[in-house]
N, C-alpha and C positions, 0 to 999 in steps of 0.2 A: 849760041844757045843762051836763053835768058837765065838770069841768076836765080838760084834756088836757095831759099832760106835754110839755115843750118838745122832747124827743127825738123824740116821735111827731108833734107838731104841725108841726115844721119839718123833717121827713124829706124829702130831695130827691125830686122827682117826675120829674125829667129830668136829663140830663147837664149842662146849663147851670147847674143849681142846686148841683152838687157842689162841695165845697171840697177842693182838692188832687187827688191821684191822676191828674194829667194824663197821665202815661205810660200808664196803663191806659185812660183814656177815649179817647185818640188812637187806639189800636189797635182798640178796639171801634167807634168812629165810622167809621173808614176801612173796616172790614170790613162794616158795615151799608150804607154808601153805595155800596160796590163789589160788594155781594152775594157776598162771599166768607165764608160762614158755616160755622163748624165745628159739629160735633154735640155737643161736650162742652167746657165751660169750667170751669176750676178757679181760684177766687179765694182767695188766702191772705193772711194778715196778722194782726196782733194784734187785740184786741177793739176794737170801736167805730170802725173806720177806713173802713167803707162796703162791706164784702163783700156782705152781704145786700141792701143798698140798690141797689148796682150790678146785682146779679142780677135784682132786681125790675124795675128800669128796662129792662134788656135784654129781659126777658120782655114788657114793654110795647111795646118797639120792634119785636119780632118779630110781635106780634099786633094792632098798631094797625090799625083798619079802613081807614086811608088808605094802607096798604101798609107793607112793611118799610122802616123809616126810622130815622135816628139822632135825629129830633126828633118824638116821638109827640105827637099832638094834645091829649091829656088831656081830650078832649071826647066821644069816642065811647064806646060801651057797654063795649068791651073795656078801654080805658084806665081808665075809672072803676071797673070791677069789680076790676081788678088793684090799683088804689090803695087800695081798701077791703077787699081780701083775699077777694073773693067770686067770682073768676074760676074757673070750673070746670075749665079746661084748664091752670091753673097749680097743680101739685100740690107743696105745700111739705111737706117731711118733716124732722123733727128726729131725726137719726141717733142722738143720745144716748139717746132713749127707744125707738128701734126698731132694736136692735142684732142681733136674731136673724135667722138665715138665712130663717126662715119669713116674716118681715115683708118681707124683700127680694124673695122669690119672689112673694109676694102683690102687691107693687108692680109687678113686672115682668110679671105676667100680663095687665095692662091696656095694656101698651106697644103691642101690635099693633093696638089699636083706634084709629080716626081721632079727631081732636079733635072735641068737641061743638060748640063755637061759634067757636073761634079758628083761626088759620092753623097753629099748632104746638101740640103738647102739650108743656109744659115741666115738667120735674122739677127742683125746687130742693131739694137735699139739704144741710142745714146741719150743721156739725160732722161732716162725712163721715168723719173719721178715727176716729170712735167705732164704726163698723161692725165686726162680727167678721170674722175671716179667711174663714169660709165665706160670709159675705154678699158680701165682695169677689169671691170666686170665682164666685158666682152672677151677679154683675154684669158680669163680664169680657166674655162673648160679646155681650151686648146692647150694651155700651158700645163695643165695637169696630165693630159693624155694626148700628146702630139703624135703625129705619124712617125714611123721609125726613121724616115729620111729627113727629119726636121730637127734643127738645133736652134735654141734661143740663147743669145748672148746679150746681156743687159749691162749697161754702164751708167753710174750715177754718182754725183757728188753729194747727194742728200738722201741716204737710204731711210732716214726717219720718216720721210713723206710717203714711203711705199706702204701699201696695205699689208698687213701681216699675212693675208691669204696669198699674196704674191711671194713674199719672203719665204714662206714655208714650202713653196714649190721649186725653189732654186738652191743651187749650191753657191754659197756666198763667200767671196774672197775679198778681204779688206786690204787694200794697198796702203803701205806706209809712206809717210813723207820722206823725202830724200835727206840724208844728212849733209852737212857742209863738206865733209871730207869726200863723200861720194860725188857730189856735184863738182867740186874743185878738181878732183882727179879726172873726171870725164872731160871737163873743159880743157884741162892740160893736154889730154890725149888728142882732142879735136884740133886745137891750135897747132899742135905738132903735125897732124895730118894735113892741115890747110897751109902749112909753112908760114905761120903768123907768129911773130915774136910777142912774148908776154911774160910777166913775172908772177910768182906764186901769190904775192900779196894782193894783186889786182884780181886774180881769179877767185881767191877766197872772199874778197869783197863782193864780187858778183854772185858767188854762191850764197852768201848770207842774204843778199838782196832778193834772191829768187824765192826765199821763204819755203824751201822744201819742194819746189816744183822744178823738174828738169826742163820742161818746155819753157818756163819763164827764164831760166838760166841761159838757155840757148838764144832766146830772143834778146836778152840783155847783152850776151856776147856779140851777137850781130850788130847791135847798136854801138857797143864799145869799139868794135873794129872800124865801123864807119866814122865814129867820133874821133878816133885816134889816127885816122888815115892809114889803116892797115896795121896798126900796132895797138897792143893792149897794155897800157901803162897806168900805174897807180894814180898819179895826179889827174890824168884824163878821166879815169873811171870815177874818182871822187867828184870831179866837177860835173860829170854826166849825171850821176845819181843824186847830186846835191847833198852828198853825205859830208859829215864833219870828220876831219882828221883827228887822230887821237891826241896829238901833241898839245893843242890848246886846252883840251879837256883835262889832260893829265896835269897841265900847269895850274888849272883852276882848282883841282882837287888838292894839289900840293899847297896852294895858297890857303885853302880852307883849313887844312891840317896845321899850317903854320900861323893861322890867325891873321893873315894879311888882308884886311878888308879893302884897303886902298888899292892893292894890287889886283884884287878881284874886279873892282869897278873899272880900272884901266884895261884889263884884259877883255872884259865884255865889250868895252868901247872899241877895241881893236877888232873883235869878232864881228861887230855890227857892220864894219866896212866891207867884209867879205862874205858874211853869212847872215843875211837878213832873216832867215827862217829859224827862229829860236825854238819853235816846236820841234823841228828836226834835231836841233842841238840838244834839247832836253831828252829826246828819245835816244840819241847817241850816248848821252851821259848815263842814262839808265842801263843801256846795253853794256857800257864799259864797266859800270859798277858791278853788274852781274858777272862779267868776266873776271873782275878782281876777286869777287867772293869765291868763284870756282878755283882760281889760281891759288888762293890761300889754303884750300883744302887738297887740291890735286895739282902739284907743280907741273907746269908745262902742258896742262890740259887744253888742247885745241887753241893754242895761242902762240904766235911767233914773235910778238912785239916785246923786245927786251925792256923798253921803258915801262911797259905795263907790268911786266914781271917784277921789276925793281920797285914799282909803286906798291904792288901787293905785299912786298916784304916790309915796306915802311909804315903801313897802316895796320892797325889792329882789326881783328874780325868785327869787333863791336862798332868801330868807326864806319866800316864799309856798310854794315847792316843799317846803321842809323842814316847814313847819307843816301842809301838806296830808298829807304822808306820816305825820307823827305823829298827825294826826287820824284817818286811815284805820286805823292800828294801834290807836289808842285806842278806836275804835268796835268793833273786833273783840274787844278785851279788856274791853269795858264789862260784859259779863255775868259776868266773873270777879271783878270788884271786889265788896267787901262790900255796897255799895249804889251805884245809878247816880250819885248826886251826888258821892261820893268818887271814882268812876271818871272823871267829867267834870273834877273839880278836878285829878286826877293828870295827865290829858291836857294841861291848860293849864300845869301846873307842869313837865311834861316839855318843852313848847315853850320855857318860860322857861330851863330848865337847858341845853338844847342851842342856845339862841339864839346866833347868830354874834356874836363880839366882835372889835373892831378892836384889834390889838396895835400899840402905838406903837413905832417903831424906836428903838433905843438911841442916844441923842445922843452924839456925840463932841465934846469941848471944842474950841473954835476954835483955842486956842493949840496943842493937840496936833496939829491938822491942819496948822497953819502950820509947826510943827517938822518934821513928817513930810515936808511938801512941800519945805522947805529942804534937808533931809537927802537926799531923793531927787534934787534938782537938783544938789547937791554931788557925789553919787556919779556922776551922769551926766557932769558937767563933768570930773571927775577921770579918768574912763575915756576921755574924748575927748582931754585934754591929755597924757596919759602917752605917752612915746615908744614907738614900735613896737619890739619885741624884735629884736635883731640876728639876721641869718640864720645858720643853723648852717653851719660850714665844710664844704666838699666833702670827701668821703673821699679819702685818698691813694691814688694808683694802686698796683696790686699790683706787686711786684718782678718783673723779667723772670726767666724760668727760666734 
């Protein structure tokens, strides 16, 4: 049998297998259990967070032969055909490739007919925001009053492009981006099931690179397994992603804090031999400074690097905020530099130039302080010992007229 990518092999087949999105699942499960079903659902969110997966599971819940349920059996013909994409009453449409109004009208011509095998005829329209304005207009009347046997499931990454007339006719569920902990935990479970060795640090690096998308994380995991010849190790993942290790960046920040300009230049020269992408190095430094700022406020927050935790304790909060602001500005100006390396060096030298310095107070000699104290005490004593001035004589009475 040919190899099946992890994103397809481990696609959830019921709500219990879903990772995250509990706020969406709770509403759908309660609606299914209480038989309070709407005729149109809109799932929004960034790529790879489960929009199409939830829509397919919902179609399975609606057409399971055991009845409308939030826990489909996955054994009946309807459940198995939906899982394999062969269910005749689940019509999946890619709106990006069928944007014309003629395509929409052709689709709606069959709405009036009863489902062939299932309980409901389900129209799953992916990337629905790609439909043309005329297509939306053709859809409005049917979407407002569809036949009882029809359900519409829409998925989109850009709900702002949908007409308000469409939005008002749907129940909208906004799917959240996955957290690093969610993704890393799921990846750890998968490599255990696949009998693949891997460490937590490499999985967290993959989770961060996925940027909130579980599908992207699974694709990166597939790539990492192939790159590491069946193993997922930190060095291989860093090389595959082209990411920068924390160690040289931590060393650079320490040199900035110590005022070691020569060390900074030498360290950048060493990095140039192994990391020619200084834009990526700048991004990694910005991310690291953000982690430092978080660690200074919440100890142990989402970070396993002991070196980073130690550095957070060595710098002041003001230093970290200053370095972060300079790094953000330097990243923006990187394209204006003669070359990325000189732009990266200038960013670090700017941190060095604006590094806060402690100004020692001017010391006053002890003898001068004693003289000043004695003089002040003498003045105070003299003012206390001096006799009070005599009262002024009363004015003479005016002569009688």
